[in-house]
C-alpha positions in Angstrom: -18.5 46.7 -12.8 -18.8 48.9 -15.9 -18.3 52.0 -13.8 -15.0 50.7 -12.5 -16.3 49.8 -9.0 -15.4 46.6 -7.2 -17.7 44.4 -5.1 -16.7 41.5 -2.9 -18.9 38.6 -2.0 -18.4 36.2 0.9 -16.6 33.0 0.0 -18.6 30.5 2.2 -18.1 32.6 5.3 -14.3 32.8 4.7 -12.1 35.7 3.8 -9.9 35.3 0.7 -6.8 36.0 2.9 -7.6 33.0 5.0 -7.3 30.6 2.1 -4.1 28.9 1.0 -3.0 29.5 -2.6 -4.0 26.0 -3.7 -7.5 26.6 -2.2 -8.1 29.6 -4.4 -9.4 29.5 -8.0 -9.1 32.8 -9.8 -11.0 33.4 -13.0 -10.4 36.5 -15.1 -12.6 37.5 -18.0 -11.6 40.3 -20.4 -14.5 41.8 -22.4 -14.4 43.1 -25.9 -14.3 46.7 -24.5 -11.2 45.9 -22.4 -13.0 45.6 -19.1 -11.9 42.9 -16.8 -13.9 40.8 -14.5 -12.2 38.8 -11.8 -13.7 36.0 -9.8 -12.1 34.3 -6.8 -13.6 31.0 -5.8 -12.8 28.9 -2.8 -11.8 25.3 -3.4 -11.2 24.5 0.3 -14.0 21.8 0.4 -12.8 20.1 -2.8 -9.1 20.1 -1.5 -10.2 18.7 1.8 -12.3 16.0 0.2 -9.4 15.0 -2.1 -7.2 14.7 1.0 -9.7 12.5 2.8 -10.0 10.2 -0.2 -6.2 10.0 -0.6 -5.9 9.2 3.1 -8.7 6.5 2.9 -7.0 5.0 -0.2 -3.7 4.8 1.6 -5.2 3.1 4.6 -7.1 0.7 2.3 -3.8 -0.2 0.4 -2.0 -0.8 3.7 -4.7 -3.2 4.9 -4.7 -5.0 1.6 -0.9 -5.2 1.6 -1.0 -6.6 5.2 -3.6 -9.2 4.3 -1.6 -10.2 1.2 1.6 -10.6 3.1 0.0 -12.7 5.8 -1.8 -14.8 3.2 1.5 -15.6 1.3 3.8 -16.1 4.3 2.4 -19.6 5.1 2.7 -21.0 1.5 6.2 -19.5 1.1 7.4 -21.0 4.3 5.9 -24.4 3.3 6.9 -24.5 -0.3 10.3 -22.7 -0.3 11.9 -22.3 3.1 11.1 -25.6 4.7 12.4 -27.7 1.8 15.6 -25.7 1.7 16.1 -26.3 5.4 15.4 -30.0 5.0 17.8 -30.2 2.0 20.6 -28.6 4.2 19.9 -31.2 7.0 20.1 -34.0 4.4 23.4 -32.7 3.0 24.9 -32.5 6.5 23.9 -36.1 7.0 25.6 -37.0 3.7 28.8 -35.2 4.7 29.0 -37.1 7.9 28.5 -40.6 6.4 28.2 -40.6 2.6 27.6 -44.3 2.3 25.7 -45.3 5.4 23.6 -42.3 6.2 20.3 -44.1 5.4 20.8 -46.5 8.3 21.4 -43.8 11.0 18.7 -43.0 13.5 19.0 -39.3 12.5 18.0 -40.2 8.9 15.1 -42.3 10.0 13.9 -39.4 12.2 14.3 -37.2 9.1 12.1 -39.5 7.0 9.4 -39.7 9.8 9.3 -35.9 9.9 8.9 -35.7 6.2 5.9 -38.1 6.3 4.4 -36.0 9.1 5.0 -32.8 7.2 3.3 -34.2 4.1 0.2 -35.2 6.2 -0.1 -31.9 8.0 0.3 -29.5 5.2 -2.2 -28.5 2.6 0.4 -27.3 0.1 1.8 -30.6 -1.0 
């Protein structure tokens, strides 16, 4: 005050010493006559709300990420991994019998599996 006295007001029922540094907001105003007015405000509720929003956003992102991974795992298996595995099987048949591999029962089973695979998948 003008007479140099100090007056404290309650900060939402909390003492300033109970607040963390990031929860305090200090405003200092210097008047033309050189007098200083200091105001200490509690930002505890704002900081808590920001933390809750950050936590909720993290949980939301984890859920979206999990759903995305599960949604892409099936098509990746069907469109990438399975054809590579089939190609390796075909190459092993070619290595065993390069000229007559098409007449072997193993190759006929391979072709039947391919037809069944094409019928049962929605990604071809």
